[in-house]
N, C-alpha and C positions, 0 to 999 in steps of 0.2 A: 404223293398228295407231297410232304415234304422236301424232295426232290424240284422239285417244283416250282415250290414257296420259295426256296433254295437259288435258284435260276432268273426270279424277279427281286429277291431282297434289295438292291440297288434303288429300281426305280420306285420299288414303293419307299426308300428313305427320300429320296428326292420331292415324294409329292408330300410328304412330311413334312422336310426342310421349311419349305414358306410359310406354311402357319407355326412354327418355332423358334421363329427366326423373334419372334413378338409375343412368348408365352403366356398364355395367362391362364387362369385356375380349371377354365375348359379344357384348351388346347393344349395345355401341361401332360393332362393323362394320354396323348399318347406316344408319350417316352415311352410308356410300359410295351408300346409296340416293337422297342430295343430289344429287352431280353426276351422277346417272342419270339422275334425272329432270328436269336441265337440259340435258345432251344430250338428252333425249326432245325438249325445246321445240324445240332445236335442228332437230331434224328435219321439227316438224310450222309451225312460224311461222321458222325462220333466226335465232332469237336466244335466246341462252344466259336470260334472264331477261327480265322485261317492264321497257320502258323509263320511268324515274319521276323527277322529278328530284332526287330524294335520292342517285341511283347512285354518282355519283362519291364524295363520303361515305362512302357503306355500302363500296365498293371499296377504300378507301384505307384503313378500317377494320378488312375483311376481308387485306389484306393485313399489316398492322400486329401483328394475330394468328399470321401466318407468321414475322415479325421478331421478336417476343417470344421464340418458341421457340427461339433462339438463347440467352434469358440464361435458357429454364426451369433449375431443378436437379434439379426433382424431377416428371415427366410424370403423375405418379400425381395431383399436387397440381393441378397444372394443367390438367388432362384438362379435368376435369367442368365447367370454366369454357369451355372452347374449346368445348367441344359443342353446352356450351349457345349460344354465339355463332352456332353453325354453324344450329342448329336454329333459334333464332330469326330468322336474316337468309331461310331456307328457308319459312318458314310466311310472313314479311311479304311474300316474291314469289310465294307461294302465294294467299296473300290477296286481294293485286292480280291474279292470272288468274282466283279465282272471282269478282273482280265485275268484272271485264272483259268474261267469257263469259256468266254468268247475271244473267238482269235482276233477280231477287231476289239478287243475291251479296251485296249493301250491309245485307240482312236478316240473311245467314250468316253473316258477320264478324261483327256487331255481336251478333248470340246466342249464340256462340258467345263473345267477348268476354267477356259477361257470366256463361255457364253457366261457363267456366274460374274467374272471379275468383271466384264464386259458393261454387263446390266448393272454392277454396283456403284461404278463409273457413272455410267451414264446419271442415274438416280443423284448421284453426288453433285452433277451438272446444274441438278435443280435443287438440291439440297442445301447448298451452302451459296456465299458472298463472295463474288469474286473481288481479288482485288486489282487494280491496273499494275499492270496495262491488257491486263487481260477480263476488265468489268464489262468487257461488252457479252460474255458470257452469261451475264444476271439476266439476258433477254430471254434467255431461255425458260426460264420461270417464269415469266409471265405468258409463257405459248402454253405452261399447262394450269386447268382448272385451281382454283384455291383447295377443294375439297381436298386434292391429289398429292396437297403441296407437303404434306404433313407429314411426320415419320412420329409415328405409333410409339407411346411410352419417352418418348425423350424428347431434347429442347428443339425440336423440329428444325436443326441445324448440322449439318454434315461439316465434321473437325475437317480445315484443309489438310492437317497432317496426317490423320486417320488415312484422309483419304489417300494420301501419297503412299503410307505405308500399305496402304492394297494394292498400290498400281507398283509399287517394288515386287512385289512377289511376282508380279505379271512381264514387265517390261523387260527383263533382262533374258528370259526364257523365250518369250516372242522375237525379237530381234535374232537371239541364235538360230530359231526354226526360221526366220526369214533367210538368214543369209544362207546355210546348209542349205534350205530345200530350192533353193532357186534355180538351177537346172535338177532338180531329181523328182520334185511333184508336178504335177499339172498344173496349166494357167488356172484352173476352176478351183485350184486348192490357194494357188499363192498370190491370187489377184485380194478376197476375203483376208488371208493374214497380210497381206501388206496394209490395207486398210485400217483393219484393227491395231495394226503394231503404231500405224501414225496415229490411231487417234489416242491410243493409251498414253502413250511417250509424249504426245500435245499436252493430254491433260495434267499429265505428270507436272510437265515445266510449267504451266498454270498456275499450280499453285502454291506454287514460291515456297513451296516448301524447304527450308535448305537443307535441313537432315535427310529428307526424302530424297533430294535431286544430288544431293552427296552419297547416299547409302547406293544408290543406283550409279551413280558415276563407278564409285570404287568396286561395284560386286560388276562391272563392265573392265576395270582394270583388271580384278580377278581372273577374269574368262580367259582375257589377252594372256598374261602370265600362265596359264594353265597350258593355253590351248601354244604359243610361241615363247620361246627362251627368250626373245628381245620384250616382251612382257612385263616378264618379273625384273628388269631392272627399271623398267619405266613406272612399274607400281610401287615400286620401291623409292623412286626420286619426286611420284608423285602424293603419295602418303607425305613424304617428310614436308613438300609445299602446305599440304593441306591443314597437318598438324598447326607450322606455322601460321597461314593464315584464317586457322580457326578462331586460335587463342590473339591474334593480331586485331581482329573484329571483333572478339565480345570480352575481349580488357576491358571496354566501357561499361560494360555489364557485370563486373566483379566491381568495378571501383564506383559504380555508381548505382550499385544495389540496391541502395538504399533509401536512395530518390524518387519522389512521385513520377519521374517520366520516365523511366528505366519499366523495361516490360515484366513484371512480375514474374512470366515465364520464362525467362530470357537464363541463360546460362548461370549468373546468381540465385537466380530465384531455385533451378532444376538442383543445384547444387543443395538446396536448402532441402529440399525435400527429400532428396538421397540423402541427407545426416537424420531426418526423421524416417527416412523409409530403414535404413540402418537399424534405431533407437526399435522401431516395430519387431524388426525381425528378432532381437535380441529377447525382447519380452515375448514373442510367440514363436518359437524356434522350431518346435514341431508339429501342432497345428497351423498354426498361420494366424492372421486376425479375422480367417472367412473370407471366401473369395466376395471381393468388391466393395471387401469392409475398409479398407483405407480410404476411402477419400470421404467418411463419414467421421473415423476413427482419431485422423490424424488431426482435425481441429479443437479436440477433445483432449487428448492425451499427449499430443505433438503439438504446441504450439506455433505457426509459423511467423516470423517477423516479418520479411519482405514478401509475404504474399496475406491479400485481405482477405478475413477469416468466413467471407461468404461467396468466396469463390469457390467451385465446386473442382477437387482433384480429383480427377476419373482414375489415375492410374500412377504409378512412382513415375513415373516419365525412365524408366530402365527394364525392360521385358526382365531381367534375371532379377531385379527388386521384386519386378512384381508377383514374381513363381514366387518366390522367396515368403511373401507378403500374402499373396493368397492360400498357399499350402504348404507353407514351412519348410526348413535346410528339404527332410525329406523328399518332398516336391518339389524344390529346385534343384535337387542330383538327382531325379528321373524326369525331365523335362531338361537338364544338360547331357543324359545319357541318350534320347533322341537325337538331338543335335549331332553328337560326336558320333553315335552310329551312323547316323543316314548320312554324315558328310563321309565316312570308312565307303560305305556302302556304292558312295557316288563315286568316290577317287579308284574304287577298283574294276566300278563298271567301266568307268572312262580308260581305262588301264588296259584292261579285257576283251571289251565287244569287238567282235570281230566286222557288223555291219557300222556302217558310218555313222549312220541316221542315229541308230541307239547311241551312237559316242555322244552326237552333239544333244540327244534329248539329253544325257545325264550332265554335259558342260552346262546346257544352258539351266537343267534344276540346280548347280553347283550355283551360277549365276543369283535365279531369284532368291535364293536357302540365305547366298550369302549377302544379299541389296536388303533380305526382313531381320536379320542380325546386326548388320551394320545400323540400319532403321532403330532400333531395340535399344541400342546404346544411349540415345538420347532421347526418346520415344517409344510407342510400348504400343503395340495391340494386343492386349488382356489376353488369359485362358479364356476362351470360353466369350469373348467377343463376338457379336453379332457377323462381321467379315471372318471370323478365324476359321470355318470353316474350309478356305481356300489351303490356309496353310497346312491343314490336315491332306487336306486330297494332291497338296504337292509332298509329301510325305507320300501315300500312296504310291504318288508314281514314281517316286526313290524306291519304292520295295518293287516294281511291276519293271522297270527299269533294270534294275538288278536280277529279278528271278528272267528277264529277258535273255541277258549275258548269260547266265547258268547253262538256261537250257540254250544257247547257241542257237538262237532265234533272233528278225528281227522285232523289235516293241511297235514299231511303227509298219505293217507289213505292204501297205501300199505304196512304200514309197520303192526306190530302184532296190532290187534284189541283193542280197548281202554279201560283198565280195570281201576276200582275204583282208585282216588288217595287215 
């Protein structure tokens, strides 16, 4: 019985995901299913979670989630992020499990990542207010009945920058897969891939998120730099030009930051947020100030001068600072260890894979994680945030590709047979 439940763990978790995206006192009890599933795995395989190269870092991250409860001043504020973390880690291990049990497990996880990301993007089209010249997209909202337009327990508005961050996780991978599969996959696979890639790329541009679009562009340059030697020179030249252009166009934000006409969350405002985040990390170095606590604490302990006190600052606008604020410096170390370990796994997979399609999946994952990293420099999708499960599934794909390379098998076996590299 335990062996059978272990085989269906992934699918059980997917059924719970929708309920736990918006946790309440009743649905939160479903989180107890996660340790039960890990106990089932112990009974079936004598291991609570599948072994992976990043287990130590994940365990430290979960430990710091527990430690952060010491600093929690409002469990109702922190619990949604804690639930998101637990569910993200559970999905990570569930995805590893399904890729190691089923021959087509890589396809299942990849297909779900693309489908879930596309679903979030489509929800975003009706949950936000599009700016010119893409204001025509607002007509989509009127096509949905009013009772279905609201997002539970939120301001009922999808932030365009956050939507761009989610799209950054998907677009580079999809673009690489589209190019790599054009002569390898059958038409019935290529056409949906082309449609989804075009849709999500278009929506990323429509967000008009400078950080999101720039992050995706830099990630594509990273892909070219890895794939082609001339791409390295191109990356260096464009990076230098991007830095010059960035400071040129943001100089006014710094000079005019104190004026009422300046955007409070432009570069000047973000520099102030980062300074307050550093104060918070210095005051709560071990426990952090609790998950999601910065948005409440910053206006009380570290008042801002450039940003009105009624502004909801959901995060520190930098994913590294936010990780330290949520989980302390040990949590930041664990978070960085996950990033660097996955980068090393992808590089090893890219260099040693014999199957060309597996190599391109590794390359696409490099691009998607690079885009997520670059996006997180000026913005953030905090640990435990609702769309954060996609990041955990991308990490699972990283481990799955590494497993396939180590076992000398194709990660996506429906493609062309493996050829010697």
